[in-house]
N, CA, C and O atoms as CSV, one atom per row, in Angstrom:
chain,resi,resn,atom,element,x,y,z
A,1,GLU,N,N,95.517,49.327,67.885
A,1,GLU,CA,C,94.169,49.662,68.123
A,1,GLU,C,C,93.169,48.403,68.329
A,1,GLU,O,O,93.207,47.726,69.356
A,2,GLY,N,N,92.379,48.179,67.394
A,2,GLY,CA,C,91.522,46.959,67.512
A,2,GLY,C,C,90.367,47.308,68.272
A,2,GLY,O,O,90.158,48.461,68.647
A,3,THR,N,N,89.453,46.147,68.560
A,3,THR,CA,C,88.299,46.270,69.390
A,3,THR,C,C,88.565,46.256,70.813
A,3,THR,O,O,89.211,45.303,71.247
A,4,PRO,N,N,88.156,47.198,71.646
A,4,PRO,CA,C,88.233,47.051,73.143
A,4,PRO,C,C,87.753,45.781,73.720
A,4,PRO,O,O,86.758,45.249,73.228
A,5,THR,N,N,88.411,45.209,74.789
A,5,THR,CA,C,87.805,44.263,75.443
A,5,THR,C,C,86.697,44.651,76.405
A,5,THR,O,O,86.559,45.834,76.716
A,6,LEU,N,N,85.983,43.803,76.840
A,6,LEU,CA,C,84.884,44.226,77.687
A,6,LEU,C,C,85.450,44.652,78.913
A,6,LEU,O,O,84.901,45.617,79.443
A,7,LEU,N,N,86.612,44.052,79.590
A,7,LEU,CA,C,87.193,44.645,80.716
A,7,LEU,C,C,87.637,46.009,80.679
A,7,LEU,O,O,87.658,46.693,81.702
A,8,LEU,N,N,88.014,46.469,79.492
A,8,LEU,CA,C,88.431,47.881,79.316
A,8,LEU,C,C,87.160,48.676,79.295
A,8,LEU,O,O,87.102,49.744,79.904
A,9,LEU,N,N,86.194,48.231,78.659
A,9,LEU,CA,C,84.878,48.958,78.709
A,9,LEU,C,C,84.496,49.401,80.132
A,9,LEU,O,O,84.086,50.527,80.412
A,10,LEU,N,N,84.674,48.404,80.989
A,10,LEU,CA,C,84.193,48.465,82.445
A,10,LEU,C,C,85.138,49.427,83.085
A,10,LEU,O,O,84.675,50.313,83.803
A,11,GLU,N,N,86.463,49.324,82.881
A,11,GLU,CA,C,87.409,50.118,83.562
A,11,GLU,C,C,87.256,51.558,83.110
A,11,GLU,O,O,87.470,52.438,83.943
A,12,GLU,N,N,86.918,51.874,81.910
A,12,GLU,CA,C,86.670,53.153,81.483
A,12,GLU,C,C,85.540,53.928,82.258
A,12,GLU,O,O,85.589,55.111,82.593
A,13,ASP,N,N,84.483,53.014,82.486
A,13,ASP,CA,C,83.406,53.678,83.087
A,13,ASP,C,C,83.497,53.882,84.599
A,13,ASP,O,O,82.572,54.463,85.167
A,14,ASP,N,N,84.575,53.430,85.300
A,14,ASP,CA,C,84.790,53.564,86.782
A,14,ASP,C,C,85.102,55.125,87.114
A,14,ASP,O,O,84.877,55.576,88.238
A,15,ASP,N,N,85.611,55.887,86.106
A,15,ASP,CA,C,85.832,57.253,86.541
A,15,ASP,C,C,84.574,58.122,86.379
A,15,ASP,O,O,84.504,59.146,87.058
A,16,ASP,N,N,83.557,57.798,85.526
A,16,ASP,CA,C,82.576,58.651,85.312
A,16,ASP,C,C,81.141,58.211,86.053
A,16,ASP,O,O,80.114,58.889,86.022
A,17,GLU,N,N,81.285,57.062,86.655
A,17,GLU,CA,C,80.181,56.505,87.199
A,17,GLU,C,C,80.206,56.403,88.834
A,17,GLU,O,O,80.976,55.686,89.474
A,18,GLU,N,N,79.218,57.257,89.369
A,18,GLU,CA,C,79.169,57.324,90.838
A,18,GLU,C,C,78.282,56.054,91.309
A,18,GLU,O,O,77.448,55.501,90.592
A,19,GLU,N,N,78.579,55.718,92.532
A,19,GLU,CA,C,77.685,54.676,93.111
A,19,GLU,C,C,76.299,55.148,93.237
A,19,GLU,O,O,76.061,56.151,93.910
A,20,GLU,N,N,75.298,54.447,92.593
A,20,GLU,CA,C,74.089,54.898,92.514
A,20,GLU,C,C,73.108,53.862,93.218
A,20,GLU,O,O,73.549,52.743,93.480
A,21,GLY,N,N,71.811,54.186,93.532
A,21,GLY,CA,C,70.746,53.273,94.101
A,21,GLY,C,C,70.848,53.017,95.591
A,21,GLY,O,O,69.891,53.143,96.356
A,22,GLY,N,N,72.056,52.652,95.952
A,22,GLY,CA,C,72.216,52.352,97.266
A,22,GLY,C,C,71.477,51.131,97.927
A,22,GLY,O,O,71.449,50.968,99.146
A,23,GLY,N,N,70.891,50.301,97.034
A,23,GLY,CA,C,69.964,49.278,97.422
A,23,GLY,C,C,68.475,49.674,97.786
A,23,GLY,O,O,68.254,50.548,98.624
A,24,VAL,N,N,67.575,49.076,97.199
A,24,VAL,CA,C,66.242,49.426,97.539
A,24,VAL,C,C,65.537,48.400,98.335
A,24,VAL,O,O,64.332,48.558,98.526
A,25,GLY,N,N,66.157,47.341,98.835
A,25,GLY,CA,C,65.579,46.392,99.644
A,25,GLY,C,C,64.738,45.494,99.015
A,25,GLY,O,O,63.815,45.073,99.712
A,26,GLY,N,N,64.816,45.088,97.865
A,26,GLY,CA,C,63.964,44.238,97.102
A,26,GLY,C,C,64.419,43.668,95.861
A,26,GLY,O,O,65.533,44.032,95.487
A,27,VAL,N,N,63.770,42.829,95.127
A,27,VAL,CA,C,64.170,42.221,93.788
A,27,VAL,C,C,63.394,42.863,92.694
A,27,VAL,O,O,62.163,42.871,92.692
A,28,GLY,N,N,64.102,43.382,91.796
A,28,GLY,CA,C,63.470,43.845,90.586
A,28,GLY,C,C,62.450,42.799,89.901
A,28,GLY,O,O,62.485,41.598,90.172
A,29,THR,N,N,61.622,43.317,89.072
A,29,THR,CA,C,60.543,42.512,88.353
A,29,THR,C,C,60.582,42.687,86.938
A,29,THR,O,O,59.831,41.995,86.252
A,30,SER,N,N,61.389,43.554,86.375
A,30,SER,CA,C,61.503,43.798,84.747
A,30,SER,C,C,62.094,42.529,84.202
A,30,SER,O,O,63.059,41.928,84.674
A,31,CYS,N,N,61.430,42.221,83.212
A,31,CYS,CA,C,61.914,40.969,82.291
A,31,CYS,C,C,62.580,41.543,80.965
A,31,CYS,O,O,62.751,40.705,80.080
A,32,ARG,N,N,62.949,42.744,80.716
A,32,ARG,CA,C,63.508,43.427,79.519
A,32,ARG,C,C,64.993,42.934,79.604
A,32,ARG,O,O,65.639,43.179,80.622
A,33,LEU,N,N,65.555,42.238,78.550
A,33,LEU,CA,C,66.977,41.914,78.504
A,33,LEU,C,C,67.795,43.250,78.238
A,33,LEU,O,O,68.859,43.476,78.816
A,34,GLU,N,N,67.249,44.073,77.369
A,34,GLU,CA,C,68.085,45.160,76.957
A,34,GLU,C,C,67.372,46.357,77.733
A,34,GLU,O,O,66.151,46.450,77.861
A,35,LYS,N,N,68.319,47.268,78.239
A,35,LYS,CA,C,67.870,48.396,78.872
A,35,LYS,C,C,68.993,49.468,78.890
A,35,LYS,O,O,70.066,49.272,79.460
A,36,SER,N,N,68.668,50.664,78.202
A,36,SER,CA,C,69.596,51.572,78.233
A,36,SER,C,C,69.998,52.169,79.545
A,36,SER,O,O,69.168,52.279,80.447
A,37,TYR,N,N,71.311,52.582,79.694
A,37,TYR,CA,C,71.688,53.215,81.100
A,37,TYR,C,C,71.157,54.545,81.121
A,37,TYR,O,O,71.103,55.213,80.088
A,38,PHE,N,N,70.666,55.077,82.498
A,38,PHE,CA,C,70.397,56.461,82.637
A,38,PHE,C,C,70.740,56.548,84.098
A,38,PHE,O,O,70.580,55.615,84.884
A,39,ARG,N,N,71.229,57.751,84.415
A,39,ARG,CA,C,71.624,58.253,85.773
A,39,ARG,C,C,70.348,58.403,86.750
A,39,ARG,O,O,69.503,59.283,86.583
A,40,LEU,N,N,70.305,57.539,87.691
A,40,LEU,CA,C,69.268,57.662,88.617
A,40,LEU,C,C,69.346,58.976,89.481
A,40,LEU,O,O,70.372,59.420,89.996
A,41,THR,N,N,68.137,59.498,89.547
A,41,THR,CA,C,67.969,60.752,90.466
A,41,THR,C,C,67.090,60.586,91.580
A,41,THR,O,O,66.880,61.511,92.364
A,42,SER,N,N,66.505,59.330,91.706
A,42,SER,CA,C,65.776,58.961,92.870
A,42,SER,C,C,65.677,57.362,92.906
A,42,SER,O,O,66.004,56.657,91.951
A,43,THR,N,N,65.234,56.924,94.006
A,43,THR,CA,C,65.196,55.524,94.256
A,43,THR,C,C,64.315,54.882,93.119
A,43,THR,O,O,63.165,55.248,92.876
A,44,PRO,N,N,64.931,53.965,92.505
A,44,PRO,CA,C,64.179,53.306,91.233
A,44,PRO,C,C,62.860,52.459,91.752
A,44,PRO,O,O,62.811,51.864,92.829
A,45,ASP,N,N,61.892,52.516,90.857
A,45,ASP,CA,C,60.872,51.473,91.034
A,45,ASP,C,C,61.352,50.260,90.672
A,45,ASP,O,O,62.050,50.166,89.662
A,46,LEU,N,N,61.023,49.085,91.498
A,46,LEU,CA,C,61.463,47.745,91.293
A,46,LEU,C,C,61.027,47.162,89.934
A,46,LEU,O,O,61.661,46.311,89.311
A,47,SER,N,N,59.814,47.752,89.538
A,47,SER,CA,C,59.277,47.342,88.188
A,47,SER,C,C,60.163,47.639,86.938
A,47,SER,O,O,60.046,47.062,85.857
A,48,GLU,N,N,61.066,48.617,87.233
A,48,GLU,CA,C,62.068,49.092,86.057
A,48,GLU,C,C,63.373,48.318,86.422
A,48,GLU,O,O,64.257,48.373,85.567
A,49,VAL,N,N,63.616,47.658,87.471
A,49,VAL,CA,C,64.828,46.888,87.740
A,49,VAL,C,C,64.836,45.573,87.425
A,49,VAL,O,O,63.899,44.901,87.857
A,50,ARG,N,N,65.864,44.925,86.624
A,50,ARG,CA,C,65.943,43.549,86.393
A,50,ARG,C,C,66.435,42.621,87.397
A,50,ARG,O,O,67.523,42.803,87.943
A,51,PRO,N,N,65.611,41.540,87.689
A,51,PRO,CA,C,66.253,40.523,88.816
A,51,PRO,C,C,67.427,39.960,88.348
A,51,PRO,O,O,67.819,40.156,87.198
A,52,PRO,N,N,68.103,39.179,89.264
A,52,PRO,CA,C,69.287,38.559,88.989
A,52,PRO,C,C,69.272,37.499,87.829
A,52,PRO,O,O,70.258,37.398,87.099
A,53,ALA,N,N,68.321,36.820,87.678
A,53,ALA,CA,C,68.129,35.832,86.634
A,53,ALA,C,C,68.099,36.462,85.319
A,53,ALA,O,O,68.760,36.006,84.386
A,54,VAL,N,N,67.314,37.552,85.201
A,54,VAL,CA,C,67.249,38.376,83.838
A,54,VAL,C,C,68.588,39.094,83.771
A,54,VAL,O,O,69.003,39.186,82.616
A,55,LEU,N,N,69.365,39.620,84.687
A,55,LEU,CA,C,70.731,40.258,84.568
A,55,LEU,C,C,71.680,39.218,83.980
A,55,LEU,O,O,72.439,39.453,83.040
A,56,GLU,N,N,71.576,38.068,84.600
A,56,GLU,CA,C,72.615,36.913,83.861
A,56,GLU,C,C,72.298,36.699,82.314
A,56,GLU,O,O,73.201,36.623,81.481
A,57,GLU,N,N,71.016,36.610,82.013
A,57,GLU,CA,C,70.793,36.402,80.575
A,57,GLU,C,C,71.157,37.613,79.811
A,57,GLU,O,O,71.696,37.471,78.713
A,58,ALA,N,N,70.898,38.874,80.317
A,58,ALA,CA,C,71.241,40.064,79.589
A,58,ALA,C,C,72.730,40.219,79.472
A,58,ALA,O,O,73.214,40.733,78.463
A,59,PHE,N,N,73.511,39.771,80.514
A,59,PHE,CA,C,74.847,39.761,80.394
A,59,PHE,C,C,75.540,38.956,79.328
A,59,PHE,O,O,76.468,39.376,78.638
A,60,ARG,N,N,74.914,37.565,79.250
A,60,ARG,CA,C,75.187,36.653,78.255
A,60,ARG,C,C,74.983,37.220,76.897
A,60,ARG,O,O,75.779,37.059,75.972
A,61,ARG,N,N,73.863,37.899,76.826
A,61,ARG,CA,C,73.477,38.535,75.354
A,61,ARG,C,C,74.488,39.713,75.049
A,61,ARG,O,O,74.869,39.916,73.896
A,62,VAL,N,N,74.868,40.408,76.015
A,62,VAL,CA,C,75.863,41.510,75.600
A,62,VAL,C,C,77.244,40.827,75.122
A,62,VAL,O,O,77.813,41.231,74.107
A,63,LEU,N,N,77.744,39.791,75.891
A,63,LEU,CA,C,78.851,39.269,75.534
A,63,LEU,C,C,78.765,38.618,74.066
A,63,LEU,O,O,79.634,38.785,73.210
A,64,ALA,N,N,77.735,37.944,73.914
A,64,ALA,CA,C,77.614,37.299,72.498
A,64,ALA,C,C,77.478,38.425,71.424
A,64,ALA,O,O,78.087,38.348,70.357
A,65,LYS,N,N,76.698,39.428,71.724
A,65,LYS,CA,C,76.612,40.225,70.626
A,65,LYS,C,C,77.692,41.048,70.354
A,65,LYS,O,O,77.919,41.422,69.203
A,66,TYR,N,N,78.467,41.408,71.414
A,66,TYR,CA,C,79.803,42.040,71.281
A,66,TYR,C,C,80.816,41.248,70.529
A,66,TYR,O,O,81.626,41.833,69.809
A,67,ALA,N,N,80.820,39.771,70.671
A,67,ALA,CA,C,81.693,39.012,70.101
A,67,ALA,C,C,81.487,38.977,68.499
A,67,ALA,O,O,82.419,38.820,67.710
A,68,VAL,N,N,80.288,39.125,68.171
A,68,VAL,CA,C,79.793,39.124,66.795
A,68,VAL,C,C,80.001,40.378,66.099
A,68,VAL,O,O,80.519,40.342,64.983
A,69,ASP,N,N,79.602,41.679,66.710
A,69,ASP,CA,C,79.732,42.823,65.864
A,69,ASP,C,C,80.595,43.910,66.546
A,69,ASP,O,O,80.687,45.010,66.003
A,70,GLY,N,N,81.198,43.668,67.651
A,70,GLY,CA,C,82.062,44.648,68.313
A,70,GLY,C,C,81.606,46.019,68.555
A,70,GLY,O,O,82.336,47.011,68.536
A,71,ASP,N,N,80.334,46.003,68.786
A,71,ASP,CA,C,79.670,47.436,68.955
A,71,ASP,C,C,79.950,47.909,70.304
A,71,ASP,O,O,79.268,47.574,71.273
A,72,TYR,N,N,80.978,48.707,70.366
A,72,TYR,CA,C,81.478,49.299,71.552
A,72,TYR,C,C,80.420,50.148,72.367
A,72,TYR,O,O,80.204,49.929,73.559
A,73,ALA,N,N,79.828,51.054,71.699
A,73,ALA,CA,C,78.697,51.799,72.311
A,73,ALA,C,C,77.615,51.146,72.965
A,73,ALA,O,O,77.208,51.430,74.092
A,74,TYR,N,N,77.112,50.161,72.136
A,74,TYR,CA,C,76.088,49.248,72.712
A,74,TYR,C,C,76.474,48.417,73.927
A,74,TYR,O,O,75.741,48.315,74.910
A,75,ALA,N,N,77.673,47.820,73.811
A,75,ALA,CA,C,78.136,47.070,75.073
A,75,ALA,C,C,78.347,47.780,76.279
A,75,ALA,O,O,78.011,47.375,77.391
A,76,ARG,N,N,79.013,49.039,75.983
A,76,ARG,CA,C,79.192,49.879,77.168
A,76,ARG,C,C,77.842,50.301,77.883
A,76,ARG,O,O,77.640,50.148,79.088
A,77,ASP,N,N,76.929,50.863,76.966
A,77,ASP,CA,C,75.736,51.179,77.485
A,77,ASP,C,C,74.951,50.107,78.270
A,77,ASP,O,O,74.415,50.391,79.342
A,78,GLN,N,N,74.888,48.889,77.736
A,78,GLN,CA,C,74.264,47.749,78.347
A,78,GLN,C,C,74.960,47.242,79.532
A,78,GLN,O,O,74.278,46.770,80.442
A,79,LEU,N,N,76.319,47.284,79.637
A,79,LEU,CA,C,77.214,46.849,80.793
A,79,LEU,C,C,76.856,47.836,81.960
A,79,LEU,O,O,76.664,47.380,83.088
A,80,LYS,N,N,76.752,49.348,81.678
A,80,LYS,CA,C,76.541,50.184,82.695
A,80,LYS,C,C,75.150,50.108,83.273
A,80,LYS,O,O,74.927,50.437,84.438
A,81,ALA,N,N,74.191,49.659,82.426
A,81,ALA,CA,C,72.717,49.488,82.801
A,81,ALA,C,C,72.682,48.224,83.840
A,81,ALA,O,O,72.052,48.251,84.897
A,82,ILE,N,N,73.418,47.165,83.401
A,82,ILE,CA,C,73.361,46.003,84.152
A,82,ILE,C,C,74.206,46.281,85.500
A,82,ILE,O,O,73.785,45.847,86.572
A,83,ARG,N,N,75.241,46.912,85.431
A,83,ARG,CA,C,75.859,47.318,86.740
A,83,ARG,C,C,75.083,48.094,87.564
A,83,ARG,O,O,75.200,47.926,88.778
A,84,GLN,N,N,74.131,49.107,87.039
A,84,GLN,CA,C,73.257,49.844,87.896
A,84,GLN,C,C,72.245,48.915,88.482
A,84,GLN,O,O,71.980,49.020,89.679
A,85,ASP,N,N,71.689,48.066,87.788
A,85,ASP,CA,C,70.697,47.119,88.327
A,85,ASP,C,C,71.234,46.295,89.535
A,85,ASP,O,O,70.589,46.058,90.556
A,86,LEU,N,N,72.598,45.864,89.252
A,86,LEU,CA,C,73.134,45.009,90.221
A,86,LEU,C,C,73.427,45.854,91.608
A,86,LEU,O,O,73.300,45.296,92.698
A,87,SER,N,N,73.799,47.134,91.505
A,87,SER,CA,C,74.007,48.097,92.535
A,87,SER,C,C,72.707,48.362,93.367
A,87,SER,O,O,72.716,48.470,94.593
A,88,VAL,N,N,71.641,48.452,92.622
A,88,VAL,CA,C,70.274,48.718,93.259
A,88,VAL,C,C,69.951,47.580,94.039
A,88,VAL,O,O,69.437,47.779,95.139
A,89,GLN,N,N,70.200,46.232,93.593
A,89,GLN,CA,C,69.862,45.092,94.328
A,89,GLN,C,C,70.895,44.503,95.119
A,89,GLN,O,O,70.868,43.289,95.323
A,90,GLN,N,N,71.878,45.281,95.628
A,90,GLN,CA,C,73.135,44.564,96.226
A,90,GLN,C,C,72.983,43.547,97.305
A,90,GLN,O,O,73.881,42.747,97.570
A,91,ASN,N,N,71.869,43.585,97.909
A,91,ASN,CA,C,71.646,42.487,98.934
A,91,ASN,C,C,71.147,41.173,98.375
A,91,ASN,O,O,71.279,40.128,99.012
A,92,VAL,N,N,70.592,41.224,97.225
A,92,VAL,CA,C,70.114,39.949,96.504
A,92,VAL,C,C,70.749,39.369,95.353
A,92,VAL,O,O,70.332,38.339,94.823
A,93,VAL,N,N,71.753,40.013,94.959
A,93,VAL,CA,C,72.591,39.708,93.824
A,93,VAL,C,C,73.807,38.728,94.365
A,93,VAL,O,O,74.420,39.000,95.397
A,94,SER,N,N,74.086,37.596,93.590
A,94,SER,CA,C,75.149,36.708,93.939
A,94,SER,C,C,76.361,37.396,93.703
A,94,SER,O,O,76.425,38.270,92.838
A,95,VAL,N,N,77.477,37.023,94.511
A,95,VAL,CA,C,78.739,37.653,94.350
A,95,VAL,C,C,79.267,37.166,92.918
A,95,VAL,O,O,79.938,37.937,92.231
A,96,ASP,N,N,78.957,35.880,92.483
A,96,ASP,CA,C,79.585,35.367,91.415
A,96,ASP,C,C,78.999,36.201,90.067
A,96,ASP,O,O,79.740,36.449,89.115
A,97,LEU,N,N,77.735,36.559,90.097
A,97,LEU,CA,C,77.235,37.374,88.958
A,97,LEU,C,C,77.897,38.651,89.014
A,97,LEU,O,O,78.397,39.079,87.974
A,98,ALA,N,N,77.975,39.321,90.075
A,98,ALA,CA,C,78.604,40.697,90.176
A,98,ALA,C,C,79.961,40.533,89.824
A,98,ALA,O,O,80.397,41.474,89.161
A,99,CYS,N,N,80.745,39.645,90.059
A,99,CYS,CA,C,82.056,39.571,89.788
A,99,CYS,C,C,82.250,39.263,88.273
A,99,CYS,O,O,83.205,39.777,87.691
A,100,ASP,N,N,81.370,38.433,87.600
A,100,ASP,CA,C,81.346,38.256,86.182
A,100,ASP,C,C,81.173,39.456,85.432
A,100,ASP,O,O,81.906,39.710,84.475
A,101,VAL,N,N,80.172,40.278,85.834
A,101,VAL,CA,C,79.866,41.510,85.076
A,101,VAL,C,C,81.035,42.545,85.345
A,101,VAL,O,O,81.466,43.243,84.427
A,102,TYR,N,N,81.487,42.615,86.516
A,102,TYR,CA,C,82.682,43.717,86.542
A,102,TYR,C,C,83.841,43.324,85.823
A,102,TYR,O,O,84.496,44.201,85.259
A,103,GLU,N,N,84.205,42.094,85.757
A,103,GLU,CA,C,85.244,41.604,85.224
A,103,GLU,C,C,85.265,41.461,83.651
A,103,GLU,O,O,86.303,41.367,82.996
A,104,GLY,N,N,83.971,41.456,83.119
A,104,GLY,CA,C,83.739,41.177,81.691
A,104,GLY,C,C,84.118,40.008,81.322
A,104,GLY,O,O,83.978,39.653,80.152
């Protein structure tokens, strides 16, 4: 058993997560490091989307917090929200950041 790795958290989500957002043609402006995942039903407002620099910091925060407390539900929720913000900004996010997040 043990604590799941972040890579496993991401792989488990692949089955239940559809590609969302489709890119909104801009950069997000939200500065929130923590943001719960929610399924998009329309094009998101860029004020609710975190820009790449904030996503990098949010990702580091999830890794650090998970290493300390192993909170599976928190890490899964946060990674899904980060992935969603990456997807929405697909034309402005670096490939390195996207790979880091998807590989855990």
